[in-house]
N, C-alpha and C positions, 0 to 999 in steps of 0.2 A: 314862579311870576317874578318877572326881575320889576326892578323899579324905574321908570319911565321921569327922564331929565326933567326936571323944574317943576313935578308933581308935588311933593313934599310928602310922597307915601314913601314906604317901602315895605320889604316884606314882613310877616309873623314871626318867622323864626329870627329874624335881624332883632325888630321889635323885643322879642326877648331875652336873647345874648345881652341888649344893653341895659333890661331892667337890670338882668343877672348880675350884672357889673357893676350897677347902680349899687345894688345891696351888697354887691361884696365889699365896695368902698366903705359905704358906710357902715356896715359892720367890723371894717378894718378898723376906720376913724375911733366905734365907740371903745374898740378891743385896746387899742393902744391907749385912750386916752385912760380907762381902768390901769393899763397896767403903771403910766405914769401916777396916777396917783394914790397907786401902791405903794412906789417908787420915792416920791415922796413924803406918805406915812413913815415910811420905815427909815427914813431918812432923818422925820423929824422923833422918832422914836431915839433914835443913835442918839444924835446931838442936842436933843434936850434936856441934858442930864441934870440931875440934882443940883449940878454946882452951877445958877444961874449965875452970868455975867464973867462965868472964866473961861469960857470960851472952850474945854474939855469934856468932850464928851464920859458921862459914867453913869454907868449901869444902878439900878437902886439894888440892894439887898435882897435876900428873897426873904427876910421879915419884914419888911417895909412895906408900907400903907398902899405903894405902888404895884407890887407884886400879891399882896393880898388881896386887892381890887379885884386885879386882872383874873387870879384865880376863883376867887370866888362869884364871881360876876358869870367866869365863862358857864359854870355851873348852875349859876340860877337862870343865863337866859338859855341854855338848852332844855329846861321844865316848860320853860315859855315855847318852844319853839313847838316839842311834846305836845302838849296838851291842845295847841294850834296845830298842828296834823290830825288830832284825833278830831276834833269838832268840827273840821274839813268835813270829814266821812259821815257827821253825824245829823248834817241839818242841809239844807237846800236853801236855806236863806240867803241873798245874795250880801247882806250888808254883815250879816256876821262871818260869812267867808271870807268877804274881802278884809275887814279887819286881820281877821286870823291870817291871811296873806302877809298885810301887812308886816303883823307883829312876828311872824316867823322868819319872813326874806330881813326885815330890820336886824333883827338880835340874831339870826346867825352867822351875818355879815361883821357885826359886833362883836362876835362871840371869836369870831376868825382873826381880826385884829388882836383880840386881849391874848388868846393864846399866844400867836405870832409875835409879841412881845413878850415874850417868856421866855420863847425861843431867840429870840434876837438876843436879849440880857442873859443867854444859858441860864437860864433858872426852873426847878422843878414843878411842873404843875401840880403837884401835892404840896402842901404846907408843911416845913420843916418840923420834924422833933412831935409829931403830933398837934403840934397846933392848932386850935378849933376854926371853924371858919368864922371869919368877921373880927378874930382876935386885934386885926390892926386899928378896928373903930374903937375896941375899949379899950388899949391900951394907949393909945395914940402918939403913936409913933414920933420921929424926931422933934420932941417938944411940943408937940401940939395934944389937944385933946378931944378925940373920937367922942365924948359925951355928950347927949344935947342935942347933935346934928339929926334935921327930920325927928326925933324922937326915939331914933334906936342906936346903942351904943354896943351894939354884939350882942354875938349870942352870952356875954360872961353878962354880967350886970343887968341882962334886958329884961328878966325875967323869961324867955325864951330859952326850951331847953330842944335839940335836935330829939323829932321822934318820927316814928317810920315813914323815912325818907325826905321829910321836909327840915332840911337841915342847916336854914337860913330864916329869918324872919319874912311871912307873905310865900314860902314855898307849899306849895298841896304836898299834902299824904297821899299815900299808896294808895289807901282806901277810897279818897277824893279822886284821884286818878280812874280808878276802877270804873266809880261811881260816873265819870262825864265817860267813859268809854261803854257802857250800861245805856245809856240816856240816848235819846231821838227827839230831833226836830224841836218844839220851844222848850220841851225839858235840858236840853243838849244847850241851848242856847243862852237862858238864865245861868247853868251852872258854872260853862264856861265863864261868860262874863264877871260872873262874881270870884271864882276864883281868879282868875284875872287881872280883876280890881284888887286884890289884895296879894297878887305876886307884883303888881308894878310898885304898888305902896310900897311893900320892902324894897323894891329896886331902887324908887328913888332916893330913899334915907342913905340906901350904900351910895348911891350916884352923889348925896352932896355930903358923904362921907368921904370919898376921894377926892372931891372937887376943892374943898380943906386942908384936906393931909397931905396929897399925892405930890411929889417935887414934880416929875416929865411934867412939860407942860402940856405934849398933846395930848397924852393922857386926862388930863383935868381938862382940856377941852372937851374931849369926849364925854365924860362923864356930865361936866352941867350940860352939854346937848342931849345925855339921856335922859336925865331929872327933866329937861323942857319938857319932849319930846312923850314923855311916859305919865307928865304931868295933864296935859292936854288930852293923850289918849284917855285918862282915868275920869273926866270930865265928860267926853264920847261915851263912856262905856255906861256910866251913871243918867245919861240920856237913854242911850238902847234900856237898859234895864227898867228904867220908866215905862216906854213905851211897849213892854212888855210885861208891864202891871206888876214888877219885880223892883227890886231895890239892893244894892250892898249889902252883903254879909256886918254886923255889927262886929 
């Protein structure tokens, strides 16, 4: 069938081609937006060095709060992504699955940024000389003190000892992850919400530590955004636990 002049109709295959072209243009626009956003992030990380006002880009040192936060939060985020994928397969509850998807997606993207900055700064992704996790908070690098920020001053002096895969405050142990894998339904939902509540509390303390100690401005902004977002999710998870007749762990 051919289009008749003045009828305003067109063949189905032409309409389908137009729709595909529209979707391709829209997809290209999104891809370009993400590309430009990534380029801006890299440029900010390269240009927002420790020497504020100097106009000279300077990469932080391997022992700096900037590098320490990037290394430690990347590890912390990885476990949150892992727990979220576990619970996705252990429950059919749409609210929990939606929360798990949001956490996994957000923290995987942030983890990529943190590791990308370490690459940009040409710094290792492991701590120098066996430096323990969160040492950058306990020491208070660059003349600042990390103590008292959100109640966690790193693994040293905070009463926390790394054990069974829990390298930093808030992280779940291997045994707890095994319990989550073995649970299902409401039991899996409650355990996930409790473990993620603990996880977020530890993450908020770390993010607040970087917001106060880090010197790279774009990283400080990311850290403050993490703290604000995770505090909001803590309120949401408390409500979700109450709806399931449970509450956060002490």
